[in-house]
N, C-alpha and C positions, 0 to 999 in steps of 0.2 A: 834395461831401458825398454819402455813400452811406447810405441808410436801408433797413432790412430788417424788414418787418412780417409777422406771421402774421395772415391775414384770413379772414373768412367768405366762403363762395361768392358770396353776394349782392353783396358789395362788389367781388369780382373782376368779376362781370358788369357792374357799374356802370362800373368803370374801362375795361373793353373798349369800352363805349359812348362814354366821354368822350374816348378817344384813338383816333379812326379813322385809317386809313392816310393820309388827306390831310394829317395833321400831320407826316408823315415828311419834313420839309424841311430837316433840319439835318445834311446829309452833310458834316461838317467835321472829320473825324478827322485827327490829326497824329501822325506818328512822326518823332522826331529821334534820331539815333544816331551811333555812332563805330565804325569798323572798325579793328582793331588786331591786331598780332602778339602772341599770348599769351606767347611766350617772353621778350620784352623790353619789351613795352608800347609799341613804336613804332607810329605810325599807318601804315595801309596806304592809300596814295593811289591814286586812279583805279580803285578797286574798283567792280564793277558790282553794284548792289543792285536786286532785283526783288521785287515782291509775288508770292509763289509761286502759280502757276496762272493768272496774269494777264499782260498786256503792260505793266503799269505799272512803271517803273524809274527809277533815279537813279544818280549817280556820286559817289563820295566825293571830297572835296577834298584839299588837301595835308596837312591835319591828320587825315584819315581821317573827317571829319564828313559826314553826309548828312541830307537832309530830305525827307519826304513830306507833302504837304498835300492837303486836299480828299478824304480817303479815306472810303469808305463804312464806317461803324462795323461792328464784329463782330470775330471772331477771324481773324487773318491770320498767315502765315509769310513770312519773308524768305529769298530765295535769293541768296547772296553769293558772288562769284567774282572772282579776280584772277590775272594771269599769275604763275606761280611759287608759287601757294598752292592748297591743297585747297578745293574748293567746299564751302560750308557752308549748311545749311538750319536756320533757327532753330526754337526751340520756338514754339508758338502765342502770339501777342500779342493782347491784347484792346484794340481801338481804340474809343474813345467820343468823344462830343462834349464831355464834361465836362472832360477832362484830356488834355494832351499826353503821349504815351508816349515814354520815353527807353529806349534799348537799346544795349548794347555788344556787338559782334559779333567773336568771336575767329576769325582765319583762320590756320590752321597752314601753315607752309611745306611745299611739296610736295617729295618726295624725288627725283623723276626729272625729266628734261628734258621740255620741252613736247611735242616730237614723239613721245615715247614714251607719253604719257599718253592713256588713254581713260577718262574719268571719267563715272560716272553717279551724280549726287548722290542721297542718300536721307535722309529725315528720321529713319530708324531708325539713328542713329549708335551706334557702340560704341567702346570703348577697347582699346588693344593689351594691357593687363594682364588684361582680362576679356572675351575674345571670346565667352564663354558665360555663362549665368546672370546676365544683366544686362538691366534694363528701365528706360527713361526714362518718367517720368510727367509730363505737362505740365499747365499750370494749367487748361486747358479740361476735361480729364478729371477734375480735382479739383472744379472748380466745378459741373459739370453731371452728375456721376455719380449715377444713380438710386439712392436709398437710402443714399448716402454722407454726406449732411449736411455736406459740405465738410470731412470729417474724414479726414485722410490715412491713419490706421490702418484705417479701413473701406474706403477707396478701393483700397489695395493688395491687399485680399482678392479683387479681380477678376483678379489676374495669376497666371501659372503658379506652382504649388508652394505658394501661400499659402492656408491653411485658414481657414474661418470657423467660429465656434462658435454653436450654437443659443441660448446664453445672451446673445448680442449684446454680449459683451465685446470689447475692442480688443486681445486678446492677439495678438501677432505670432508665428504658428506657420508656419514655412517648411520645406518638404521633410522633414516628420516630426520636426523639432527642437522642443525646448521653448521657451516664451516667455522664458526667461532667457538664450537663446543669441544675442541680437541686440545690435548697437551702433548708436548714432544720432549723426550729426554735423549741426550747424546752422551753415552758413557757415564750416565749418572747426573749430568748437569741439565737443568731445564733450559730449553731454548724456545723463544717466543714464536718462531716461524721457520719453515723449511723451504721457503720459496723466494725467488727474486720478484721485484715489483710487488711486494706484499700488500694486501689489503689491510690497512691499519685497523686494528680491532678485531680481525678475523684471522684466517689461516691460509687463504688462497693466494694464487699467483700463477703465472704462465710457465715458469721454468724453475726446477728445483735447485737449491743451493748445495745439497749433499753430493759429494763426489763419490760415486760408486766404488772407486778404487780403495776407499777407506773402509767400506762396510764388510762386516763379517756375518752379521745376522740382524734381523729386525723382528721385534715382537709387536703384534697388533692386538690390542684389547678393544673389542667393541662393546664391552660390558664387564661386569665382575671385576672392577678396578681394585687392585691391592690398596690397603689403607695407607701405604707409604706415598701414594700419588694423590695430587690434589688439583683443583680447578679444571676438572674434566666432566662433561655431561654425556658425550657420545663416544669418545675414543681416547685411549692412551697409546702412544707409539714410542717404543724404546728402540733406539738405534745403537748397535754395538760395533766398534771399530777394530780393525786389525792393529797389531803392533808393528813397529818398524823392524827392519832386518837387523838381527843381532850381530852379524859377522862382517858385513861390507856395505858400502854406500851403493844405493840402487837408484836409477833414474827411470822415470816414465814420462814420455812426452806424447802429446796427442794433438792432432789437427782434425777436428770433427766438422760436421755440417754447420755448426753455429758458434764454436769457440775454440780457443787455443788453451792448452793446459800443460803444466809441468809439475811433476811430483817427484820429491826426493825422500828417501828414507834410509836409515842406517843406524849404527850405534854411536853413542856418546860415552866412551869408556866401557867398562865391563858390565855395568848394572843398568844402563839407561839406553833406551832407543827412542827414535823420533820418526815421524812421518809428516810431511808438509806438502801442501799443494797450492797452486795458484791457477785460476782460470780467467780468461778474458774473452768476451764474445766479439764477433764481428757481424752480428745480426744486422747492424745498421747498414752495412754495405750490401748485404743480401736483400734487405727490404727496399733499399734504394733502387737496386736493379729491377725489383718486382714492381716498382712504382707504388709502394704502399705509403699512406699518408703519415705514418709514424715510424720513428727510427730508434728502437730500443738498443741499449748497450749495457751489458752487465759484467761485473768482476766479482770474484769471490776467492776466499782463501780458507784453508782448513788445516788444523795443526793438532797433533797428539804427541806428547812426550810422556813416556812412562819410565819410572825409576824404581827398581826393586832394591830398597835400602838394605834389607836383610830378609830372612825367612818369615818374619812376622810383621814387616812394615813395607808399604809401597805407596808411592804418590804419583799422580798423573796430572798433567796440565792439558786441558782441552780448550780449543778455541775454534770459532767459525765466524765468518763475516762476509758481508756483501757490500757492493758499491754500484748503484744502478742509476742510469739516466735515460730519459725518454724525451726526445725532441720531435718536433713536427717537420714533416717533409712538405714544405709549402709548394714545391713544384709539382707534386702529385695531386692535381686538382682538376683533372679532365672529366671524370665521371661524377654523377650525382652522389654516389656512395662516398667517393673520396672527399668531395666538398662537405658532405654531411659530417663525416668524421673530423675533418679539420675544423668544422664549426664549433664543436663542443669539447673535443679532447684537449686537456691541458698539457703543458710540458711539466715533467716531474723529475725530481732528484731524490734519491733515497739511499741511505747507508745504514748498516746495522752490524753489530757484533755481539758475540757472547763469549765469555772467557771464564774458566773456572778451574779450581784445584780440587782434586778428589784424593783424599788420604784414607788408606785402609790400614787398620791395625788388627791382626789376628790374635785371638785368645785360644784357650784350650778347647772350648766348646762353642766358639762363635767368633764374630768379628764386628768391629765398629767401622762405620763409614762417616767421614766428615767432608762436607761439600761446601765450598765457598765460591760464589760465582757472581758475575755482573753481566747484564745485557743492556744494550742501548739501541734504540731505533730513532733515526732522524728522518723526517719526511717533509718534503717541500713540493708544492705545485703552484703554477700560476697560469692564468688565461687572460687574453686580451680580445676584445670584440673585433671580429673580422681579422684576427691575427695581425693587427696593426700595433706594434709594440711601442705605444705611447701611454703615458701615465693616465691621460683622460679616458683611455679605452680599457683600462684594467678592470676586469670582472672578478678575478680570483687571485688572491695572494695568501697562501697557507704555509705555515711553518710549524712543525710539531716535534717534540722530543719525548720519548718514554724511556725511563731509566729504572732498572731494578737491581738492587744489591741483595743477594740471598745467602742464607746460611741454613744448612740442614744437617742434622745428626741422626744416624740410624744405627741400631744394634740388632744383629741377628744371632740367635743361639739355637742349637739343636741338642736334644737330650735323648737318652735311651727311652725306648718305648714309643718312638715316633712322635715325640712332642717338640714343636718348633715355635719359637717366639720371635716376634719382630716388633720393635717399638722405636719411637724417635720424636723429634720436634723440629720445627722450622721457624725461621724468623726472617722478615724481609723489610727493606726500606725502599720505597718507590717514589719517584718524582715525575710529574707530568707538566708539560708546557704546550700551549697552542696559541699561536697568533693568527688571526683570521681577518682578512678583508674579502668580502663576498657580496656582490650584487646579485640577488636572486629573486624568486617569485614564490611567495608562500601565502596560502589561504586567500587567493584571489587578489593579491596586492604585491607590488614590488617592495622588497625589503633589502636594506643594506646592513651587513654586519661589519663592524670595525672593532674587534675585541681582542683582548689578551687574557688567557686563562692559565693559572698556575696553581698546583696543589702538590703536597707531599703527604704520604701516609705510611703507617707501619702495618705490617701483616704478621700474624703469628698463628701457629697451629701445633697440634700434638696428635699422635696416632699410636695405635697398638694393634697387633694381630697375633692370634694364637691358632695353631693348627695341630691336629692329632690324628694319627692313624689307629684304626680300631679293627677288630675282627680279622686279624692276620692280614692287614693292609687292604681288606676288601672295602672298608668304609673310611673315608677321609672327611673330617670336619674342619672348617676354618671359620673363626669368628673375629671380625675386625671392627674397629671404631676409630674415628678421627673427629676433630673439631677444629674449625678455622674461624678467624676473626680478623678485622682490620679497624683502623681508627677513623674511617671516613665519616661515620655517624654513630649514634649511640646504639642503634639496633644491630648494626654489623659488628660493633666492638664487643658484643656479648657472645662468648664462645657457646653458651647454652642454646643460642638461637640457630646454631649451625652444627648440630651433632649429626654425624654421618655413620650410622651402624651399617654393617654388611655381614652376610652369612652365606657360606658355600658348603655344599655337601656333594660328594661323589661316591656312588656305591657300585661295586663290581658284581653284576648279577651272576656271571659265569665268565669263563675265559674269553676275553675280548669284548664283552658286552658291559656297558656302563650307563647308569642313570646319573645325570648331573643337574644341579640346581644352584641358583644364586639369587639373592634378593639384597637390595641395598639402597641407601639414600646418598645422593651426591650433590655437592654444592659447587658453584662457580661464581667468582667475583665478576661483577659487570665490567665491561670494557672501560679502560681509562678514558677513551674518547667520550663515553657516556657520562662518567663521573665529572669530567672537566668541561662539559658543554656550558657555554654562555649564550644567552639570547642577545638580540640586537641592542638591548639596553645595558649589556655587560653584567647581567645577573646570572650567577650559577644556579639555575633553577632546579637542577637535579640533586643538589646537596641538601637533601631533606631525609626525614625518616621513611619517606615513601620509596626510596631506592634500597633494595635488599639484595642479598645473594640470590642467584637463580638456583632453583631446586629441581632435581629430577629423581624420581623413585623408579627403580628398575626391578623387574621380575623376569628371570630367564630360566627355562627348563628345557632339557634335551636328553636325547639318547644317542649313544655313540657305539659303533661296532667296528672293531679292528679284525677283519676276517683273516688277515695274514700280516706279516711284518711290513709289507709294502703298500697296504691299502687301508683306507679309512672311509667310513660312511657315517654321517651325523645329521640329525634333524634337531633344530632348536626353535622354540617359540619365545618371543620376547614382548614385553610391554613396558613402555616408558611414559610416566605421567609428569608433566612439567607444571611448576608453579612459580610465581614471583618473576615471570619473564618480563623484561622491560617492554612496555607498550608505548608506541609512538603517539604522543599527544598531537603531533602535527598531522600524521597520516591516518591515525586511528587504526593502526595495525600492529601486530606483534613484531618485535625485531627478530624473532625466530625465523622469519622468511627473508631476511636480508643478509648481506655479507658476501655474495658471490659476484662481486663486481670490483673494478679497480677503484682506488681512491681511499676513502675513509668510511668505516662502518661505525654506527652508533652515535655520531655527533649530532644529537638532537634532543629535544625535551622529552622525557619519558616518565612513566610511573610503573612500579613493579606490580602489576595487576593481571597480566596476561596469563592464560592457561593453555596448555597444549598436551598432545599425546602422540605417541608413535608406537605402532604395534605391528606384528607380523610373524613370519616364520621363515627359516632358512634351511636349505638342503645343501649339503656338501658331499661330494664324492671325489676322493683323491686316490689315484693308483700310480705308483712309481714304476710298475712293471706290467702294464697291460699290453700283451702281445709285443713286448720289448719297447713299448712307448710309455711316456709319462703323461698322465691325463688328470686335469682338474676340472670339475664341473660344479658350478654353484648356481643356485637359484634362490632369490629372495622375494618374498611377497611382503611388501611394506606399505603401510599407510601412515602418513604424517599430517596431523590436523591441529587446528587451533580454534578456540572459541572466539567468535567475533564480538567485539565491543562497540562496533559501529552500528548505529541504529538501523541503517538500511539493510544490514545483514543479520539482524537478530533472529529472524524466522528461519534461517538456514541451518541453525545448529552448528555442529562441527563442520568447518570448511577446510579445504586442503591448504597446506603450506606450500611454499615453492619446491620443497623436496619430496613431494608426494608422487613419486614416479610409479608406484604400485608394483611394477615388475622389473626385476634386475636379473639378467641371465648372462653368465660368462662360461665359455668353454675354452680352455687353454690346454694345448698339448704340444709335445715335441718328441721326436724320435731320432736316435743316433744310428748312423749307417756305417758300413765298412769304409775305410779310407778316411775316417775322422770327419765325415759329413754329418750335419744335423739340420733337421727341418722342423720349424715350429710354427704354430698358428694360434691366433686368439680371435674368437668371435664373441661380440657382446651385443646385448639387446637391453636398451633402457626405455622404460615406458614413458609416454608423453608427459612432459612437465606442465603443471598448471601455470597459467599466466593471466594477467589482467589486461583487458582491452584498453586502447587509447582513449583519452579524453580529447576529442577533436576540437571542442569549443575552446578549452583552455589553451591547447597547443597553438591554436590559430591566433590568439591574442598577441598584438604587436609588443605590448609590454612584457609578456612572458617570453616569446620567442627571441627577442633581441638580446636577452641576458642568459637564456639557457641553451638555445640552439638544439634542443632535444625535446622529445614528446612528453606530455603529461599523461597520466593514467587515470582511468575512471575507477576510483577506489570503491564506488558503490557496487561494482561488479568484481570485487577483488578475488582473483584466482578462480573465476567461474568458467574460464575457457581452458582448453588443454591442447598442447602441440601434439603432432603426430609422434609415434615412437621413433627412437633413434637406434640404428644398428650399424655395425662396422666389422669388417674382417681385416686383420693384420697378419702378415706372413713374414717369417724371417728364415733365411738359409745361411748356415755357417759352414765354412771349410777350414780345417786347422792342419797345420804342418808342425811337427815336433822334430826339429833338427838337433844336432849335437849341442849347439850353443845358442840356438835361437828358436823362438816359437812365433808362428804367423797364423793369425786368424783373419780370414777373408769373409765378409758377410754382406748380405743384401737384405734390407728391411723395407717392406712396403706396407704403409698404413692406408686403410680404406680402399682395399683392393678393387672392389666393384663400384667405387666412386658414388657412394650414397650421398644424396643431397638432403639437407634439412632446411626448412623455410622458417625457422624460428628467429630470424633476425630482420624482420621487416621494420621499416622506420618511416616517419613522417617528415616531409620537407615542404616549404612554401613553393607555390608556383612562381616562376621567374620570367622576366621579360628577356629580350634578346641580349641584354648586357649583363644578365645574371642577377639583377635586382629583384627582390620579392615583390609580388603583386598584391596590392591591397584589395580586399573583398569589396566590390562596388556596392553591395548592400549593407556593409558594416565597415566604416572607415577605421574602427579600432582593431581590425583583424586582417590577417593575410589569408589568401586562398591556399588551402592545404591539401596535399595528396599523399597517398601511401605508396611506398615502393617496397616490393619484396626482394630480398637478397638471399639467394640460396647459398648456404654455407656447406663446405665439405668438398674435398678434392683428393685425388690419389697423391700420396706423399711418399716417394721412394727415397731411400737412403742407402748408399753403397759405401763400404769402408774397409779399411784394413788395420789390424792391430798387430804390431811387431814388438816382441819382448826379448831382450837379451841382456 
C-alpha cells in the first residue's frame, strides 16, 4: 500500500524523530526478471545480469529467468550481457521492501562476430530510426523532478527544445512548434491528449492525466519520427507502463495537495496481471479557500491488463479517461481581477476516454502488433452575461464530440547482417459534432452563431522502414516512408499528395564519438474543429480543396560524445519549414500561433496558405555521476517565425510566432546523501514571449465589451512586442526510510523559491461608478472608458508530503 499525504512542517519533524537510522534494518529488496530476444520472445539463457555499478550479479536460467534477493532498497539499474547479443543497461528500477520488482529485459542480437566487437555499454540508448532528437526519461527523473509534481508534461520541460510558459500550463511546445503539433502513445495506442481541461484541437491543459505510478519509461522524439508514427509535426511522446504484481494484490492510496487516489494491481490467474487507478481532485475546495473566481474539479482513471497467452502470443487492454468540471465562484468578486475573470470565463464540462487492445504475435525472426482502439472527447461550455443564468442573457452554449475508431497493424523483423524491417498500415473512422450558440463580435460588428455541424470521415495510411548496420556497426542507415490520406476532400484523399520520406544516418567516428543526421517530411491532419467549422449562416466554409494536410520538412544534424558510461554531451542543429498551415481568414494570422489557451482551438474559417519556419541549435550535457551528483544541463537557441499575409505586416518579412522564446536554459541536478537523503534543484530560464498589444478602441466599444468581457488585440502590430524573460528555481528534498515491511518517503518541494514575478498578464477593464456599472465615454456614447491593469503572476509554492508503501 502506498500513501501520499501533504503535511505541516511540525509533523515532518516528528516523523524524523520517530524513525531514526537505527530502524533501517529491512534490506530485503527483491528483483525477479526474464531476459528475452525481443524479435521472437525466445528466452536468452546464461545471460549475465549485474547491478550496474556494483559487483552483485546473477545468471539467467534455461528459461531466461533470474533473481536477486537481499538488495539494498533504492533505485538500481541492470547491466545485461550475453554472447551474440548487444549489452543492455536498463532504465532505473525502484527496489523497496514492500514489493518484489518484476522486469523483462530485451537483448538484441549482435550484428558482428565476437572477435570484432568492442562494446562499451551506455544507459543513453538510442534507436536506429532516430539517432538525433531523441530522449529517454526514466521513472526516477519523473518521481523526483523538482517542481514536476510527478506530471510528465512538466517533467519534459527540462529537456532540450521544450519550452515552459509562465502561465504554468502543460502545453507541449517543442522546437518552436505549437501545442497542436504533438502525438501521444500509451503502450502502443494513440491517445489524443494527456491533460485535464484540455484545449480542444490542441494538447494543453493545466494538470496531467497520466498517473506516474503507472510509468516505466517515456520516449521523447523532438524530430526524426519513426515511419510508424503519424500526425506529428513537432514531437512524438511514447509512454510505457509497468505491469501489475504477478504474485499478490497490492494497494496504493494517496492524499496529495490536489487530489485523492487509489491504485490496485495484482494477478488474474497465472498468466494475467492488471493495474488500475482512480483519482479525484479537491481543488475546488482549495480554490474556494483562496477566494479564486473559478472552481475546477477533475477525475481520472487508468487501466492496464496484460495477458501472456503463451510464449508466442500476448494481449493487453489499455484504457485512460477523465471527467472534468469547472464552475464559477461568484462570491469571489471583491477585486478587479476577480471581477474581470468572472466576466468572461465560461463554466465548462469535459470528459474523455481512450481504450484499446494491443495483440502481439511473435515469429521466428520478428513479431506482429495489432492495435484496435477508440477514443472519445466530449466538451461543453456556457456563459451568461453578468453571470445571470437566464435564457435572455446567454452568450455562449457549446457542445462538441470527437470520436475516433482506429486500427493499426505493424510488423517488425530482424535478420542477420544487421538488417531490420518495419512495415504496416492503419485505418480510422472518425466522427465530429459541434453545436454552437454564441453572441460575439467579429470584424467590427456583432455576430450571433446558432449552428450545428456534423461530419464523419475515413483515414488510411501505410508505412515502411528499413535499417542496416554497416562497417562493423560503425555506420547505421535507416530509410523510411509513409503516406496518409482521408476522405474529407479530394486533395486529402490522394495518398500521393501526402508522401512522407525520411532518412537517418549515424556514424561512429571513434569510441564514444558519433555524427548523426536526419531529414524527413511529415504531415498532420488539420484539427477536427477546423474541418467542422460553420459560419453564422450555417455553411461549412472550410470543406473545400483549400484545406490541406499541414506539412513540415525537418533537417537535423548533430555530434554526440559519450566520454564515459555515465555522461553524454551532444550538440544538434535543426531547421523546420512549414507549408499549408491553416491561415485565419478572420484574424489574418496563422493558426501556428494559437492553441495555448483554454477552450477550443481552430474553430474558425481558414485556408491552407500560411508558411512558417523554426530553426536553432541545442546543447545537452548529462552526467549521472558528477562528484556523486546527477546533472542535466540543456540550452536551446530557437527562432519560430511565420510569413505574414496581412497587408499591414508585409514589409516586416518573417515575424515571430507566439513560441519564439529564442533562449531556453534548464539546469537540473540532484544528489544522494548518507541516511537516504536526496536534494534536487531545477532552474529554468525562458526568453521573453512575443505578444500583440491591445486594441483599445475596439475593446472600449459597448457592443464589443458587453458580449466578450475581454480585450481585443491590435493585429496590425501582431507579435511586435515582447515580454520580459521568465526564470524560476525549484528545490526538492527527500528523506527515505526502508524498514522491514514498510517504506516511507518524506519530501518537501518548493517551486519559484525566490518568488519571481512576471507581468505578462495585464488586462483591460472599463472604468466603473460607485455601484460597479461601467462608465460611458462622455466624448463617445458608443464606448466605455477603458483602463489597463497589470497583474503580476508568480508566487512561492511549497508542497510537503509523505509517501508510505507497504
